[in-house]
C-alpha positions in Angstrom: -0.4 0.2 0.2 1.2 3.3 -1.0 2.4 6.0 1.1 -0.4 8.5 0.2 -3.1 5.7 0.4 -1.8 5.3 4.1 -1.5 8.7 4.4 -5.5 9.3 3.6 -6.6 6.8 5.5 -5.1 7.9 8.6 -7.1 11.5 7.8 -10.1 9.8 7.4 -10.1 7.9 10.7 -9.5 11.0 12.6 -11.9 13.5 10.7 -14.6 10.7 11.0 -14.3 11.0 15.1 -15.3 14.5 14.7 -17.3 15.2 11.1 -20.2 13.1 10.0 -18.5 14.0 6.2 -15.3 12.8 5.2 -12.3 15.1 3.9 -12.7 15.4 -0.1 -9.5 17.2 -0.4 -6.3 18.0 3.1 -3.9 20.4 3.1 -1.4 18.9 6.1 1.1 21.9 7.6 3.7 20.9 9.0 4.2 23.0 12.7 6.6 21.4 15.3 9.6 22.6 16.2 11.5 19.6 17.0 11.0 16.0 17.6 10.2 15.6 20.7 7.6 18.4 19.6 5.7 17.3 16.7 2.5 19.4 15.7 0.7 19.3 12.2 -3.0 21.2 11.2 -5.0 19.5 8.9 -7.0 21.7 6.5 -9.5 19.9 4.4 -12.7 20.4 2.3 -15.1 18.4 3.3 -17.3 16.3 0.9 -20.3 18.1 2.1 -18.1 21.7 1.1 -17.3 22.7 4.6 -14.5 23.6 5.7 -12.5 21.8 8.4 -9.0 21.6 10.8 -7.7 19.3 13.0 -4.9 19.5 14.7 -2.3 17.0 15.7 0.3 17.3 18.5 2.5 15.2 20.1 4.3 16.7 23.0 4.7 17.2 26.8 2.4 20.7 26.6 -0.7 20.0 24.8 -3.2 17.0 26.2 -7.0 17.4 26.9 -6.7 19.0 30.0 -5.0 22.0 28.6 -7.0 21.7 25.2 -10.2 22.6 27.5 -8.5 25.3 28.8 -7.8 26.6 25.3 -11.4 26.1 24.3 -12.9 28.3 27.7 -10.5 31.1 26.6 -11.3 31.4 23.0 -15.0 31.6 24.8 -13.5 34.3 26.8 -12.0 36.2 24.5 -15.4 36.2 22.1 -17.7 37.2 24.9 -15.4 40.6 24.9 -16.7 40.9 20.4 -13.5 39.5 19.6 -13.6 36.7 16.9 -11.6 33.3 17.6 -11.9 30.4 15.9 -13.7 27.9 17.6 -12.1 24.6 19.1 -14.6 21.5 19.5 -14.5 17.9 21.1 -14.9 14.8 19.2 -18.6 13.7 19.2 -18.0 11.8 22.5 -17.0 15.0 24.0 -13.1 14.5 24.6 -9.8 15.2 22.9 -8.6 11.8 21.7 -5.5 10.3 21.5 -4.8 8.8 17.8 -2.0 6.7 16.4 -0.6 9.3 13.0 2.7 8.8 11.6 4.1 6.5 14.2 3.0 8.6 16.8 0.8 8.8 19.9 -1.1 12.5 18.6 -3.8 14.4 20.8 -5.9 15.7 18.3 -8.9 18.5 18.3 -10.9 20.2 15.9 -11.0 24.2 15.1 -13.4 26.2 13.5 -11.9 27.5 10.1 -11.1 30.6 10.3 -13.8 33.1 8.9 -11.3 35.8 8.9 -7.3 35.9 7.2 -4.1 36.6 8.8 -2.3 40.1 9.1 0.2 38.5 7.8 -1.5 36.8 4.7 -3.4 39.9 4.0 -0.4 42.5 4.1 2.0 40.2 1.4 -0.9 39.8 -1.2 -1.3 43.2 -1.8 0.3 46.1 -3.3 -1.8 49.0 -2.3 0.3 51.5 -0.1 -3.0 52.6 1.3 -3.5 49.5 3.2 -2.7 48.5 6.8 0.2 46.5 7.4 0.9 44.0 10.3 2.2 46.6 12.6 -0.7 49.3 12.8 -3.2 46.0 14.0 -0.7 45.6 17.2 -1.9 48.5 19.3 -5.6 47.1 18.6 -4.0 43.3 19.8 -3.3 44.9 23.2 -6.4 46.6 23.8 -7.7 42.9 23.7 -5.5 41.6 26.1 -5.0 44.1 28.4 -9.8 43.9 28.4 -9.0 40.2 28.8 -6.4 40.7 31.5 -9.0 42.9 33.1 -11.3 40.1 33.8 -8.8 38.2 36.1 -9.8 34.9 34.4 -8.4 32.2 36.9 -9.5 28.6 36.1 -5.9 27.8 34.6 -4.4 25.6 36.4 -1.2 25.8 34.1 1.0 29.2 33.2 1.4 30.3 29.6 4.6 30.0 27.5 5.6 33.1 28.6 5.6 32.2 32.4 8.1 33.2 35.2 9.0 31.6 38.4 7.6 27.9 37.2 8.3 25.6 33.9 5.9 25.5 30.8 6.3 22.1 30.0 7.1 18.9 32.4 10.7 18.1 31.0 11.5 22.2 31.2 14.5 22.3 33.7 14.1 25.9 34.4 11.7 28.9 33.4 12.7 30.5 30.0 14.5 33.6 31.7 16.7 31.9 33.9 17.7 29.4 30.8 18.6 32.1 28.8 20.1 34.3 31.7 22.6 31.0 32.3 23.3 31.2 28.4 24.5 34.5 28.5 26.6 34.1 31.6 27.8 31.0 30.4 28.5 32.7 27.0 30.1 36.2 29.1 32.4 33.9 30.5 34.5 32.4 27.6 35.0 36.7 26.9 39.0 38.0 27.9 39.6 37.7 31.6 39.6 41.4 31.9 36.1 41.3 31.5 35.2 39.0 33.9 34.7 40.6 37.3 32.4 43.3 35.3 30.6 39.9 34.1 30.6 38.4 37.9 29.0 42.2 38.8 26.4 41.9 36.1 25.5 38.0 36.9 25.2 38.9 41.1 23.1 41.9 40.3 20.6 40.0 37.8 20.4 37.5 40.9 20.1 39.6 43.2 17.2 41.5 41.8 15.3 37.5 40.7 15.6 36.7 44.0 14.2 40.5 45.9 11.3 40.3 42.5 10.4 36.4 42.9 8.1 36.8 46.1 6.9 39.9 45.3 5.8 38.2 41.7 4.0 35.7 43.3 1.3 38.4 44.5 0.4 39.9 41.2 -3.0 39.5 39.9 -3.0 37.4 37.0 -5.7 36.3 34.1 -5.3 33.6 31.3 -3.8 34.3 28.0 -3.8 33.5 24.4 -0.2 34.7 24.8 1.3 34.3 21.5 0.8 37.9 20.0 2.2 38.1 16.1 1.6 38.9 12.9 0.9 35.4 12.2 -1.8 35.0 14.4 -3.3 38.3 13.8 -6.8 38.0 12.1 -8.1 41.0 9.9 -11.5 41.7 7.9 -11.5 42.7 4.5 -11.9 46.2 4.7 -7.9 45.9 7.0 -9.5 45.9 11.0 -8.2 43.8 13.7 -11.0 41.5 14.6 -9.5 38.5 17.0 -6.5 36.1 17.5 -6.0 32.2 16.4 -3.5 29.3 17.9 -4.2 29.5 21.5 -1.2 26.8 21.6 1.1 28.5 24.4 -2.7 30.1 26.2 -2.3 29.7 29.8 -2.3 32.0 33.4 0.2 34.5 33.1 0.9 38.0 35.0 -0.5 40.2 32.7 2.6 43.4 32.9 4.8 40.2 32.4 3.5 39.2 29.0 3.3 42.9 28.0 7.1 43.2 28.1 8.1 39.9 27.3 6.1 40.6 24.3 7.7 43.6 23.5 11.2 43.3 21.5 13.1 45.3 20.0 16.8 45.1 18.7 18.2 48.1 20.9 17.6 48.6 24.6 16.1 52.3 23.9 14.2 51.3 21.4 12.2 48.6 23.3 12.1 50.6 26.6 10.5 53.3 24.5 7.5 50.5 23.1 7.4 49.2 26.7 6.4 52.8 28.3 3.9 53.4 25.3 2.0 50.2 25.1 2.2 50.4 29.8 0.3 54.1 28.7 -1.9 51.9 25.9 -3.6 49.4 28.3 -3.6 51.1 31.2 -6.8 52.7 29.6 -8.2 49.2 29.7 -6.9 47.6 32.6 -6.0 49.2 35.9 -2.4 48.8 37.5 -2.8 47.7 41.1 -0.1 49.4 43.3 1.8 45.9 43.7 2.0 45.7 39.8 4.0 49.0 39.7 6.0 48.5 42.5 7.2 45.5 40.8 7.9 46.7 37.1 11.2 48.1 37.3 12.4 44.6 38.8 10.2 42.7 36.4 11.9 45.1 33.9 16.0 44.1 35.1 15.0 40.4 35.0 13.6 39.7 31.7 15.7 42.4 29.6 19.5 42.5 30.3 20.0 38.9 30.0 17.8 38.0 27.3 18.2 36.5 23.8 18.9 39.8 22.3 22.3 40.6 24.6 23.6 37.3 24.0 23.6 37.8 20.3 24.9 40.8 20.6 27.7 39.4 22.5 28.5 36.9 20.5 28.2 39.3 16.9 31.1 41.0 18.5 33.4 38.4 18.1 37.3 39.7 19.3 35.9 43.1 19.1 37.0 44.3 22.9 36.1 47.7 22.4 32.6 46.9 21.2 32.4 43.8 24.1 32.6 46.7 26.9 30.3 48.8 25.3 27.7 46.4 25.2 28.8 45.1 29.1 28.1 48.7 29.7 25.0 49.1 28.4 23.8 45.9 29.9 25.3 46.7 33.3 23.6 50.1 33.3 20.4 48.4 33.3 20.5 47.5 36.7 21.3 50.7 38.4 18.9 53.3 36.0 16.0 54.4 37.6 12.4 54.0 35.3 10.1 55.5 36.6 7.1 53.0 35.1 4.3 54.1 37.1 3.7 57.0 35.6 2.9 55.1 32.5 1.1 52.7 34.4 -2.2 54.8 35.1 -4.8 56.2 32.7 
């Protein structure tokens, strides 16, 4: 039996668990990240003419319980007036494990989106008066702020942006600590004259993180989609933002942490300015408490100085010791610079 026939039969066997009509044609999109994070999306046109989506996952952060939380979160976004493709269980009301391509995959169905992705709409037009994906970002942050202000409390696991806890059972640490350790390990390969400064920076980071942790655990949380980018933002035919898709990083989250983590620029100054602008924007829809304002500076110092961009900056400098010194000075300065975040956290 040919591989195509085997694949077609496997797809049909999965779709029949969710739908009364079988696929007439289908497309498979591989969204896997590694051998331990297998993910595929099957988009099908059914024999009855409907379009349908089934998602399959074999990793340690996708299971029926989490999918049920994603499903509920989709409905919370929709309740606030934002479009998100609905998530569907199978005909028995569950999210089954199926044998697919030699793997045991958790499966769930998803509504075929009624709207296009922001990056697709941008890429298919040459018109100068059409909004680019960047212009949808403010609307997406307003949406997220409104969800944050609901203080949803039903998720017992963190989002993919978690701090002080692991996202996947197989993770050794939270991602922020892992990246900081990567920075430290690379920095320790720099010339010996830099090592006292590197030790100072590492101590500043560790002391700040230790001071932040007890305060951070008191910050309010909600449940967020937790993956804002143009490949997940949905827009209508007029270029208006309507909602978001892809909830597989969804979970319990501190809104302030998420806002800072999701704001990325290549330069510290530009990144800080973007964070301040977003804080001001969302403060019209989300009330930052006194404890959040108190934690903001420590959170910034935990997340930004030793993030991936800092690792990349040091590596790309090669053996240029003058540039290395400038880079280290800029990183160290972030731990002593006083930033008045609270001014931007008030409507």
